[in-house]
C-alpha positions in Angstrom: -2.1 0.6 -0.3 1.7 -0.2 -0.4 2.4 2.2 2.5 -0.4 0.5 4.4 1.2 -2.8 3.7 4.5 -1.5 4.9 3.0 -0.4 8.2 1.3 -3.7 8.7 4.5 -5.6 8.0 6.3 -3.4 10.5 3.7 -4.1 13.1 4.0 -7.7 12.3 7.6 -7.6 13.1 7.3 -6.1 16.6 6.0 -9.2 18.4 9.0 -11.2 17.2 11.5 -8.8 18.8 13.3 -10.2 21.8 14.5 -8.4 24.9 18.0 -8.5 23.2 16.9 -6.3 20.3 19.1 -3.2 20.0 17.1 -0.1 20.6 17.6 3.1 18.7 15.8 6.3 19.8 15.2 8.3 16.6 14.7 12.1 17.1 12.8 13.7 14.2 10.8 16.9 14.1 7.2 18.2 14.3 4.6 15.7 13.0 3.8 18.1 10.2 7.3 18.2 8.9 9.5 16.2 6.6 11.9 14.9 9.4 8.9 13.1 11.1 7.8 11.6 7.7 11.3 10.3 7.0 11.5 9.0 10.5 8.1 7.3 10.2 9.3 5.6 7.1 12.3 4.3 8.9 10.3 3.1 11.8 8.1 1.2 9.5 10.7 -0.8 7.7 13.9 -1.0 9.8 12.9 -3.0 12.9 13.6 -6.7 12.9 14.5 -9.2 15.5 17.8 -7.4 16.2 16.8 -3.8 15.9 14.0 -1.8 17.5 13.2 1.9 16.6 11.7 4.4 19.0 10.3 7.2 17.0 10.3 10.5 18.7 8.7 13.8 17.5 10.5 17.0 18.5 10.9 20.6 17.7 13.6 20.0 15.2 17.4 20.3 14.8 18.3 22.1 18.0 16.2 19.9 20.3 17.6 16.8 18.5 21.2 17.8 19.2 20.4 18.3 22.8 18.7 15.0 23.2 21.1 12.7 21.3 23.7 13.1 24.2 22.7 10.0 26.1 24.6 7.6 28.1 21.6 5.3 28.6 20.4 4.4 25.1 21.5 4.9 21.5 19.9 8.1 20.1 20.1 9.4 16.6 18.8 12.8 15.3 18.1 14.4 11.9 19.8 17.8 11.9 20.2 20.7 9.5 23.7 21.3 8.4 23.7 25.0 9.0 22.5 24.5 12.6 25.7 22.3 13.1 27.8 24.9 11.4 26.3 27.6 13.8 27.5 25.5 16.8 31.0 25.0 15.3 31.3 28.8 14.7 30.0 29.7 18.1 32.3 31.5 20.6 30.6 29.6 23.4 32.9 26.8 24.7 30.0 24.4 25.5 28.6 24.8 21.9 32.1 24.1 20.4 32.3 21.0 22.6 29.0 19.7 21.5 29.9 20.3 17.8 33.3 18.5 18.2 31.4 15.3 19.3 28.7 15.2 16.6 29.1 12.3 14.2 27.5 11.9 10.8 25.8 8.6 10.4 24.6 9.5 6.9 24.0 12.6 4.7 20.3 12.5 3.9 18.8 15.1 1.5 18.4 18.8 0.8 16.0 20.9 2.9 14.6 23.8 0.9 14.1 27.2 2.6 10.5 28.4 2.2 9.7 32.0 2.7 5.9 32.5 2.4 5.2 36.2 2.2 2.4 38.7 1.4 2.2 39.6 -2.3 3.4 43.3 -1.7 6.8 41.8 -0.5 8.8 41.0 -3.6 12.3 40.3 -2.3 13.9 39.0 0.8 15.5 42.4 1.4 11.9 43.8 1.6 11.6 42.2 5.0 13.5 45.0 6.5 11.3 46.6 9.2 8.6 43.9 8.6 6.8 41.4 10.9 8.3 37.8 10.4 7.5 34.5 12.0 10.7 32.4 12.4 9.6 29.3 14.2 9.8 28.5 17.9 12.7 29.4 20.1 15.8 27.3 19.3 14.3 25.7 16.2 16.3 25.1 13.1 14.0 27.4 11.3 14.8 30.2 13.7 18.6 29.7 13.3 18.4 29.7 9.5 16.2 32.8 9.7 18.7 34.6 12.0 21.6 33.6 9.6 19.8 34.9 6.5 18.9 38.1 8.3 22.7 38.5 9.2 23.8 37.8 5.6 21.4 40.4 4.2 21.9 42.7 7.1 18.1 42.8 7.6 16.5 43.9 10.9 12.7 43.0 11.0 10.5 45.2 13.1 8.9 42.2 14.8 10.3 38.6 15.0 7.7 36.1 16.1 9.0 32.9 17.6 5.9 30.9 17.0 5.1 27.5 15.5 5.2 27.3 11.6 1.5 26.5 11.6 0.7 29.7 13.6 3.0 31.7 11.4 1.4 30.5 8.2 -2.1 31.3 9.4 -0.9 34.8 10.5 0.6 35.5 7.1 -2.6 34.2 5.3 -4.7 36.5 7.6 -2.3 39.5 6.9 -1.3 39.7 10.6 2.3 39.0 9.7 4.3 39.8 6.6 6.2 36.5 6.2 7.0 33.2 7.7 10.3 31.3 7.3 10.3 27.5 7.3 13.0 25.0 6.4 11.9 21.6 5.3 12.3 19.0 2.5 9.8 19.5 -0.2 7.0 18.7 -0.5 6.3 19.9 3.1 3.0 18.7 4.6 1.9 22.0 6.0 2.2 23.7 2.6 0.8 20.8 0.8 -2.3 21.2 3.1 -2.7 24.7 1.8 -3.7 23.2 -1.6 -7.0 22.3 -0.1 -7.8 26.1 0.2 -8.6 26.0 -3.6 -11.1 23.2 -3.3 -14.8 24.2 -4.0 -15.9 23.8 -0.4 -13.1 26.2 0.7 -13.8 29.0 -1.8 -14.2 31.5 1.0 -10.4 30.9 1.8 -9.2 31.0 -1.8 -8.6 34.8 -1.7 -6.3 34.3 1.2 -4.1 32.0 -0.8 -4.1 34.4 -3.7 -2.6 37.1 -1.4 0.6 35.2 -0.6 3.6 33.7 -2.5 7.0 32.2 -1.9 9.9 34.8 -2.0 12.7 34.2 -4.4 16.0 33.6 -2.5 18.7 34.2 -5.2 21.2 36.6 -3.5 24.7 35.3 -4.4 25.7 35.9 -0.8 23.5 33.0 0.3 25.3 30.6 -2.0 28.5 30.8 0.2 26.7 28.7 2.8 23.6 27.3 1.0 22.9 25.4 -2.1 20.8 27.0 -4.9 17.6 25.1 -5.6 13.9 25.7 -6.7 10.3 25.4 -5.5 8.1 24.5 -8.4 4.4 24.1 -9.4 5.1 20.3 -9.2 5.8 20.7 -5.5 2.7 22.7 -4.6 -0.1 23.4 -7.0 -0.7 27.0 -5.8 2.8 27.9 -7.0 2.4 29.3 -10.5 6.0 29.6 -11.7 9.5 28.3 -10.6 10.8 30.1 -7.5 14.6 30.2 -6.9 15.5 29.3 -3.3 18.2 27.9 -1.2 18.7 24.6 0.7 20.6 23.2 3.6 21.5 19.6 4.0 19.7 17.2 6.4 22.2 14.9 8.2 21.5 11.9 10.4 23.9 12.3 13.3 24.9 10.6 16.5 26.9 11.8 19.5 30.3 10.4 20.4 30.4 9.7 24.2 33.4 10.7 26.3 36.1 8.2 26.7 35.2 5.2 28.8 35.9 5.5 32.5 34.9 2.3 34.2 33.3 -0.9 33.0 29.8 0.4 32.8 30.8 3.2 30.4 32.9 0.9 28.3 30.0 -1.5 28.1 27.8 1.2 26.8 30.3 2.3 24.3 30.5 -1.2 22.9 26.8 -1.6 22.9 26.4 1.8 21.1 28.9 0.8 18.5 27.2 -2.6 17.9 23.8 -0.9 17.7 24.9 1.7 15.2 26.6 -1.0 13.1 23.3 -2.9 13.0 21.3 0.2 12.3 23.5 1.3 9.4 23.6 -2.2 7.8 19.8 -2.5 8.1 19.3 1.0 6.6 21.6 0.2 3.6 19.6 -3.0 3.0 16.2 -1.4 3.0 17.1 1.9 1.2 15.7 0.6 -2.2 12.4 -0.1 -0.4 12.4 3.4 1.1 13.2 5.0 -2.3 10.4 3.2 -3.9 7.6 3.6 -1.2 8.7 6.2 1.1 8.7 10.1 1.1 9.9 11.7 -2.2 13.1 13.0 -0.4 14.4 9.4 -0.1 15.2 9.7 -3.9 17.9 12.1 -3.0 19.6 9.9 -0.3 23.1 8.8 -0.9 24.3 7.0 2.3 27.9 7.2 1.2 27.6 10.9 0.2 29.5 14.0 1.3 29.4 14.6 5.1 30.1 18.3 4.5 33.4 18.2 6.4 31.9 16.7 9.6 33.5 13.6 11.1 31.6 10.4 10.1 30.5 7.9 12.7 33.0 5.1 12.5 30.7 2.5 14.1 28.1 3.0 11.3 30.7 1.8 9.0 31.2 -1.3 11.2 34.6 0.0 12.7 34.9 0.3 16.4 36.5 3.6 17.3 39.6 3.5 19.6 38.7 3.5 23.3 
């Protein structure tokens, strides 16, 4: 009921917005993921007469980074910290340049790595020579999977670059051995699996009994990821605590090149003013988001650690030097 009220209030605000409202395009992720849920919460409560939010679904971190480089409108994206690290470590000059211009508007929350596997697979190292779904080409899931395979020196026999939904169905049916998904728990697509235990879905219950989340507790992972857990409180088909790892979700912007001409200078000033308005508004409504929004809002500390990445000066109300 309260979420419905939030949505109605948000809709009520939109008619009062004027043409002068500062527009932020917010890149999130697939509609079944946590990024989109977090973005939807922001789109419901952030808009007012000075700020408009354009909510955009996407394939996730990699697409978000590609699409926040805009000289026409202010665009923010939610991005996995290990994807940003991947770009910074890359030997590709263009990737390094992109990484150098990323700015952290705010650290958000931990994203847990979920590895759903067939019961006969007991450890991540058992994925050697197996069939694994890693998300679509260029997705954050895929880059995390590739990173974990490199850390463990694992070579699957078949890497399927398909959507998480397709990967989960294939694992349940036994067509694949595992699927790797990165998202802030509870993740909608795994919560939906709880319905397989309902009386009307008993014919699917055996499928659920044949899979489990793999423990990820190799000390090598902790050099780049944080240790955490998946618990029965997160998903009711989980019977005991499963150790896993997490990346950090970061809300990021993209610093444009130095202004060359009045039009570019005008955009840089508009961008800075818009980010200042956005950050101020987000700080103001954070208690409301923590109270009524996705459970991951409970972890959000807007002044938290940016993991060594440069913070967005404009989000703190300070114009960067031109």
